[in-house]
C-alpha positions as CSV (number, residue, x, y, z in Angstrom):
1,V,-5.3,-97.8,62.8
2,G,-9.0,-97.5,61.8
3,W,-9.5,-93.8,63.0
4,V,-6.3,-92.8,61.4
5,S,-7.2,-94.5,58.0
6,W,-10.5,-92.4,58.3
7,N,-8.7,-89.1,58.7
8,M,-6.2,-89.7,56.2
9,T,-8.8,-90.6,53.9
10,I,-11.2,-87.7,54.5
11,N,-8.3,-85.2,54.4
12,T,-7.2,-86.7,51.2
13,L,-10.5,-86.2,49.8
14,H,-11.1,-82.8,51.2
15,L,-7.9,-81.7,49.4
16,G,-9.2,-82.9,46.1
17,L,-6.6,-85.6,45.6
18,T,-7.3,-89.1,44.9
19,A,-7.2,-91.7,47.3
20,V,-6.0,-95.3,46.8
21,N,-6.7,-97.7,49.4
22,Y,-5.4,-101.2,49.6
23,D,-6.5,-103.8,52.1
24,G,-4.6,-107.0,52.4
25,Y,-1.0,-108.5,52.5
26,V,0.9,-106.1,50.3
27,F,3.6,-108.9,49.7
28,Q,1.2,-111.7,48.4
29,E,2.0,-111.5,44.8
30,S,5.7,-110.4,45.0
31,P,8.1,-108.5,47.4
32,M,7.8,-105.7,44.5
33,R,3.8,-105.3,45.3
34,F,3.8,-102.1,47.0
35,W,6.2,-100.5,44.6
36,D,4.2,-101.8,41.7
37,L,1.1,-99.8,43.2
38,V,3.2,-96.8,43.4
39,D,4.3,-97.0,40.0
40,K,0.8,-98.2,38.6
41,F,-1.0,-95.3,40.2
42,G,1.6,-92.5,40.1
43,L,1.5,-92.3,44.0
44,T,3.4,-89.2,45.3
45,I,2.2,-89.5,49.1
46,A,1.9,-92.9,50.7
47,Y,0.5,-94.1,54.2
48,I,1.9,-97.2,55.2
49,W,2.8,-98.9,58.5
50,S,6.0,-98.5,60.0
51,S,6.3,-102.2,60.7
52,T,5.6,-102.8,57.0
53,L,8.6,-100.5,56.2
54,E,10.8,-102.4,58.8
55,F,9.9,-105.6,57.2
56,M,10.8,-104.4,53.9
57,E,14.2,-103.0,55.2
58,T,14.9,-106.5,56.7
59,H,14.3,-108.3,53.7
60,G,16.5,-105.8,51.6
61,W,13.1,-104.5,49.7
62,T,13.9,-100.9,50.3
63,P,12.9,-98.2,48.1
64,S,16.4,-97.1,47.0
65,K,16.6,-100.4,45.0
66,F,13.6,-99.8,42.8
67,P,13.2,-96.7,40.7
68,Y,9.6,-96.2,41.6
69,H,10.6,-94.6,44.9
70,L,11.3,-91.5,42.7
71,L,7.6,-90.7,42.3
72,L,6.9,-90.3,46.2
73,K,7.3,-86.9,48.0
74,R,6.3,-88.5,51.2
75,L,6.3,-91.6,53.0
């Protein structure tokens, strides 16, 4: 995943966009942590592992349950 993260970051910066990189267990503070970050930084595009999305779906933490998903254009 390292090279993918690098390419995503470089492309983001090249386009003049702001990159927010998060390293760590996204659910450490709460199941809402990822969506809180989406809301806090006003993210419109999020690069996240598919296994993390599957984990969220399994536990019922899907974007449709939270209003924050309205900000995202791409996930």
